[in-house]
C-alpha positions as CSV (number, residue, x, y, z in Angstrom):
1,R,-237.2,-34.3,190.9
2,A,-237.0,-31.4,188.7
3,A,-234.2,-31.7,186.1
4,R,-231.2,-29.5,186.7
5,R,-231.2,-26.8,184.2
6,H,-228.3,-24.9,182.9
7,P,-228.6,-21.2,182.8
8,P,-229.2,-19.9,179.3
9,E,-226.1,-18.7,177.4
10,T,-225.9,-15.0,177.1
11,S,-224.3,-13.3,174.1
12,S,-221.3,-12.5,176.3
13,M,-220.7,-16.1,177.2
14,A,-221.0,-17.2,173.6
15,S,-218.4,-14.7,172.5
16,V,-216.0,-15.9,175.1
17,T,-216.5,-19.5,174.1
18,S,-216.0,-18.6,170.4
19,T,-212.9,-16.7,171.1
20,R,-211.4,-19.6,173.1
21,A,-212.2,-22.0,170.3
22,L,-210.6,-19.7,167.7
23,S,-207.5,-19.3,169.8
24,A,-207.2,-23.0,170.2
25,S,-207.5,-23.5,166.5
26,R,-204.9,-20.9,165.7
27,A,-202.5,-22.4,168.2
28,A,-203.0,-25.8,166.6
29,S,-202.4,-24.3,163.2
30,L,-199.2,-22.5,164.4
31,R,-198.0,-25.7,166.0
32,G,-198.7,-27.6,162.8
33,A,-196.9,-25.0,160.7
34,S,-194.0,-25.0,163.1
35,H,-193.8,-28.8,162.9
36,L,-194.0,-28.7,159.1
37,K,-191.3,-26.1,159.0
38,S,-189.1,-28.1,161.3
39,N,-189.6,-31.2,159.2
40,A,-188.8,-29.2,156.1
41,R,-185.6,-27.8,157.5
42,A,-184.6,-31.2,158.9
43,A,-185.2,-32.7,155.4
44,A,-183.1,-29.9,153.8
45,F,-180.2,-30.4,156.1
46,A,-180.6,-34.1,156.7
47,P,-177.4,-36.1,155.8
48,R,-177.8,-37.6,152.3
49,R,-175.0,-40.1,152.8
50,R,-173.9,-41.7,156.0
51,R,-170.9,-43.7,156.8
52,P,-170.2,-45.8,159.9
53,N,-169.2,-43.3,162.6
54,H,-165.9,-43.5,164.3
55,A,-165.7,-43.0,168.0
56,G,-166.5,-39.4,168.9
57,K,-166.9,-38.4,165.2
58,A,-170.0,-37.9,163.1
59,L,-170.1,-37.6,159.2
60,A,-172.8,-35.7,157.4
61,Y,-173.2,-34.4,153.8
62,F,-173.1,-30.7,153.4
63,D,-174.5,-29.0,150.2
64,D,-173.6,-25.4,150.0
65,S,-175.6,-24.4,147.0
66,S,-175.4,-20.6,147.6
67,D,-172.1,-19.4,148.9
68,F,-169.5,-20.6,151.3
69,G,-170.2,-20.1,155.0
70,G,-174.0,-20.6,155.0
71,G,-175.6,-18.5,152.3
72,G,-179.1,-19.9,151.9
73,S,-178.2,-23.1,153.9
74,G,-178.0,-21.4,157.3
75,V,-174.8,-23.3,158.3
76,D,-171.8,-21.3,159.4
77,P,-168.6,-22.2,161.2
78,E,-169.7,-20.7,164.6
79,S,-173.0,-22.6,164.7
80,L,-171.2,-25.8,163.8
81,A,-168.6,-25.3,166.5
82,I,-171.4,-24.7,169.1
83,L,-173.2,-27.8,168.0
84,Q,-170.0,-29.9,168.4
85,Q,-169.5,-28.5,171.9
86,R,-173.0,-29.4,173.0
87,L,-172.9,-32.9,171.5
88,G,-169.4,-33.5,172.8
89,Q,-168.1,-34.9,169.5
90,R,-166.7,-33.7,166.3
91,I,-168.9,-33.4,163.3
92,D,-167.3,-33.5,159.8
93,L,-169.4,-32.3,157.0
94,E,-168.9,-33.5,153.4
95,G,-169.7,-31.9,150.1
96,E,-169.0,-28.7,148.2
97,G,-167.4,-26.1,150.5
98,A,-167.4,-28.4,153.6
99,E,-163.7,-28.7,153.9
100,R,-163.2,-25.0,154.7
101,L,-166.3,-25.0,157.0
102,N,-164.9,-27.9,159.0
103,K,-161.5,-26.3,159.3
104,T,-162.9,-23.0,160.5
105,A,-165.2,-24.7,163.0
106,G,-162.3,-26.7,164.4
107,L,-160.3,-23.5,165.0
108,L,-163.2,-22.1,167.1
109,L,-162.7,-25.0,169.6
110,D,-159.8,-25.6,171.9
111,A,-158.2,-29.0,172.5
112,S,-160.8,-30.0,175.1
113,G,-163.7,-29.3,172.7
114,R,-164.8,-26.0,174.3
115,A,-165.3,-22.7,172.5
116,I,-162.3,-20.4,172.5
117,D,-162.2,-16.9,173.8
118,K,-164.7,-14.4,172.2
119,D,-162.0,-12.1,170.8
120,E,-160.1,-15.1,169.4
121,R,-163.3,-16.3,167.7
122,R,-163.7,-12.9,166.1
123,K,-160.2,-13.1,164.7
124,V,-160.8,-16.6,163.3
125,L,-164.1,-15.6,161.7
126,K,-162.7,-12.4,160.3
127,A,-159.8,-14.3,158.7
128,D,-162.3,-16.8,157.3
129,E,-164.4,-14.1,155.7
130,A,-161.3,-12.5,154.2
131,G,-160.4,-15.9,152.7
132,Q,-163.9,-16.3,151.2
133,A,-163.7,-12.8,149.6
134,Q,-160.2,-13.6,148.2
135,Q,-161.4,-16.9,146.8
136,A,-164.5,-15.3,145.2
137,L,-162.3,-12.8,143.4
138,E,-160.1,-15.5,141.8
139,I,-160.7,-15.9,138.1
140,S,-160.5,-19.6,138.4
141,Y,-162.9,-19.9,141.3
142,D,-165.6,-22.3,140.3
143,P,-166.7,-24.5,143.2
144,E,-169.6,-26.0,141.4
145,G,-167.6,-26.8,138.3
146,L,-169.9,-24.9,136.0
147,F,-167.2,-23.8,133.6
148,P,-165.0,-26.4,131.8
149,E,-161.3,-26.2,131.8
150,V,-159.9,-24.2,128.9
151,D,-156.7,-24.9,127.1
152,E,-155.0,-21.5,127.5
153,T,-152.4,-22.2,124.8
154,S,-155.1,-23.0,122.2
155,A,-157.2,-20.0,123.3
156,S,-154.2,-17.7,123.1
157,M,-153.3,-19.1,119.7
158,L,-156.9,-18.5,118.5
159,I,-156.8,-14.9,119.8
160,D,-153.5,-14.3,118.1
161,K,-154.8,-15.8,114.9
162,K,-157.9,-13.6,114.9
163,M,-155.8,-10.5,115.8
164,K,-153.4,-11.4,113.0
165,A,-156.2,-11.8,110.5
166,K,-157.6,-8.5,111.6
167,E,-154.3,-6.8,111.2
168,I,-153.9,-8.3,107.7
169,E,-157.4,-7.1,106.8
170,L,-156.6,-3.6,108.0
171,Q,-153.3,-3.6,106.1
172,K,-154.9,-4.7,102.9
173,K,-157.5,-2.0,103.3
174,E,-154.8,0.6,103.9
175,E,-152.9,-0.7,100.9
176,E,-156.0,-0.5,98.7
177,E,-156.7,3.0,99.8
178,L,-153.1,4.0,99.1
179,R,-153.2,2.3,95.7
180,K,-156.4,4.2,94.8
181,E,-154.8,7.5,95.9
182,Y,-151.7,6.8,93.8
183,E,-153.8,5.8,90.8
184,A,-155.9,8.9,91.1
185,A,-152.8,11.1,91.4
186,R,-151.1,9.3,88.6
187,A,-154.1,9.8,86.3
188,E,-154.2,13.4,87.2
189,L,-150.5,13.8,86.4
190,E,-150.8,12.0,83.1
191,A,-153.8,14.1,82.1
192,A,-151.8,17.3,83.0
193,R,-148.8,16.0,80.9
194,E,-151.0,15.2,77.9
195,A,-152.8,18.6,78.1
196,R,-149.5,20.5,77.6
197,T,-148.8,21.9,74.1
198,Q,-145.8,20.3,72.7
199,P,-143.0,22.6,71.4
200,T,-141.9,22.5,67.7
201,T,-139.2,25.2,67.6
202,H,-136.1,26.0,69.7
203,D,-137.7,29.1,71.3
204,E,-140.9,27.1,72.1
205,L,-138.8,24.4,73.7
206,V,-137.0,26.9,75.9
207,T,-140.4,28.4,77.0
208,Y,-141.7,24.8,77.6
209,F,-138.8,24.0,80.0
210,F,-139.2,27.3,81.9
211,S,-142.9,26.4,82.5
212,T,-142.1,22.9,83.7
213,E,-142.2,22.1,87.4
214,F,-138.8,21.0,88.9
215,N,-139.9,17.5,89.8
216,E,-141.1,17.0,86.2
217,M,-137.9,18.2,84.6
218,E,-136.2,14.8,84.2
219,Y,-139.4,13.3,82.6
220,E,-139.7,16.2,80.2
221,I,-136.0,16.0,79.2
222,V,-136.3,12.3,78.4
223,K,-139.6,13.0,76.5
224,Q,-138.2,15.9,74.5
225,R,-134.8,14.1,73.9
226,P,-135.4,14.0,70.1
227,L,-135.5,17.9,70.1
228,L,-132.4,18.3,72.3
229,T,-130.0,18.3,69.4
230,D,-126.6,20.0,68.9
231,D,-128.5,22.8,67.0
232,F,-130.7,23.4,70.0
233,F,-127.8,23.6,72.4
234,A,-126.0,26.0,70.0
235,Y,-129.2,28.2,69.9
236,L,-129.5,28.1,73.7
237,A,-125.8,29.1,74.2
238,A,-126.1,32.0,71.7
239,R,-129.2,33.2,73.4
240,R,-127.6,33.0,76.8
241,D,-124.5,34.9,75.6
242,G,-126.5,37.6,74.0
243,E,-128.9,38.2,76.9
244,S,-128.3,41.6,78.7
245,D,-130.7,40.9,81.6
246,E,-128.6,39.1,84.3
247,E,-131.6,37.4,85.8
248,E,-132.7,36.0,82.4
249,K,-129.2,35.1,81.5
250,G,-128.9,33.1,84.8
251,K,-132.0,31.2,84.0
252,L,-130.7,30.3,80.5
253,E,-127.4,29.2,81.9
254,A,-129.1,26.9,84.4
255,L,-131.3,25.5,81.7
256,F,-128.3,24.8,79.5
257,T,-126.4,23.1,82.4
258,V,-129.4,20.9,83.5
259,T,-130.4,19.8,80.0
260,S,-127.0,19.1,78.6
261,N,-125.8,17.1,81.7
262,F,-129.0,15.1,81.9
263,V,-129.0,14.3,78.1
264,G,-125.5,13.0,78.5
265,F,-126.6,10.8,81.4
266,V,-129.7,9.5,79.5
267,D,-127.6,8.6,76.4
268,Q,-125.0,6.8,78.5
269,T,-127.7,4.8,80.4
270,T,-129.4,3.9,77.1
271,R,-126.1,2.6,75.6
272,A,-125.4,0.7,78.8
273,M,-128.8,-1.0,78.6
274,L,-128.8,-1.7,74.9
275,S,-125.2,-3.0,74.6
276,P,-125.6,-5.9,77.1
277,L,-128.9,-6.8,75.6
278,E,-127.4,-7.1,72.1
279,R,-124.5,-9.1,73.5
280,M,-126.8,-11.4,75.4
281,K,-128.9,-12.1,72.3
282,K,-125.7,-12.8,70.4
283,L,-124.5,-15.2,73.1
284,L,-127.8,-17.0,73.6
285,G,-128.4,-17.3,69.8
286,A,-125.0,-18.8,69.1
287,K,-124.9,-22.5,68.2
288,D,-121.6,-23.1,69.9
289,K,-121.9,-21.3,73.2
290,K,-118.3,-22.2,74.4
291,A,-116.8,-20.8,71.2
292,M,-118.9,-17.6,71.4
293,I,-117.9,-17.1,75.0
294,L,-114.2,-17.3,74.1
295,E,-114.7,-14.9,71.2
296,M,-116.5,-12.4,73.5
297,V,-113.6,-12.7,75.9
298,D,-111.1,-11.7,73.2
299,N,-113.3,-8.7,72.2
300,D,-113.8,-7.6,75.9
301,E,-117.5,-8.1,75.6
302,L,-118.0,-9.9,78.9
303,D,-118.6,-7.4,81.7
304,L,-120.7,-7.0,84.9
305,N,-123.5,-5.3,82.9
306,L,-123.9,-8.4,80.8
307,M,-123.7,-10.7,83.9
308,A,-126.4,-8.6,85.7
309,L,-128.7,-8.9,82.7
310,L,-128.2,-12.7,82.6
311,K,-129.0,-12.9,86.3
312,T,-132.2,-10.8,85.8
313,N,-133.3,-13.1,83.0
314,I,-132.6,-16.2,85.2
315,N,-134.8,-14.8,88.0
316,T,-137.5,-13.8,85.6
317,A,-137.7,-17.2,84.0
318,R,-137.8,-19.0,87.4
319,Q,-140.6,-16.7,88.6
320,A,-142.5,-17.5,85.4
321,G,-142.2,-21.2,86.1
322,Q,-139.7,-21.8,83.3
323,E,-137.3,-23.9,85.3
324,D,-135.6,-25.5,82.3
325,T,-134.8,-22.1,80.8
326,A,-133.5,-20.8,84.1
327,V,-131.2,-23.8,84.5
328,F,-129.9,-23.4,81.0
329,M,-129.0,-19.7,81.5
330,E,-127.4,-20.5,84.9
331,K,-125.0,-22.8,83.1
332,I,-124.1,-20.0,80.6
333,Y,-123.8,-17.6,83.5
334,A,-121.4,-19.9,85.3
335,A,-119.3,-20.4,82.2
336,C,-119.1,-16.6,81.6
337,A,-118.4,-15.8,85.3
338,K,-115.0,-17.5,85.0
339,F,-113.8,-14.6,82.9
340,V,-115.5,-11.6,84.7
341,D,-114.0,-10.3,88.0
342,G,-116.7,-9.7,90.6
343,A,-119.4,-11.9,88.9
């Protein structure tokens, strides 16, 4: 019997066969990829630690590595609540961020384990999102423990210390600038004083004072004190009285008043300074201090000026580190103070 022959394959039939084979291959690949993806997701969310389950309750470890409420994990309160409803048991997740997730999922179910009303679910989820946003804004929010605890007291003290050091540095800089400005102004003033031609006669001295600035008048009177003699004041008075110009006469009268009064003040101050100094030297140089004190009491040589000078020398000696000298003069001061009212 003749063998049964199959009709030869046409190009159209070969194309159909090839297409079917390709589709089957792609479908297998897609099924394989889906299976791998499912395995990967199952591995990612598989519980890492299990405990013995209680009745109607499952425990699983939850790792929220992105943000609370799912992030990259894909777990959210609503999905958890639906899963619990379908399984008919409570599922408690453990791990970072799981406590809030469990709490929110529990609010989405009623007492019988069924999902609450849709509007109520929206309120719960909205409140949950608001809580997440508030927590994320907190300065101390650090769910993963990336930042160590900081001693706020120590940090505050360190900041205060640095600010204080900066203030001291700025103050020193300002003081240095002020000192340089003062020294420059002082040098300029001294140069101007030295550049002035010094008077030698009474007439030149009058002209010298007339050309002196007001704030330099006291300095120049002290400087020219040797020339401010009785003869000079007699010459100045005669020139004033003989002047016919009222304006010039007024200037001479003012010069006479200012110079004569300030010369009297300078002489009195000089005597007040020299007299206590001489008396203090006499007291400190005496071999018998008690006898000298009594003698000075009889001569009315102990007064407040002498006591002030003694106190100044005591402070100066102590600042210089001469404690023995300071103690010695304090004993003399105490002995003299018995005879001076107000000391």
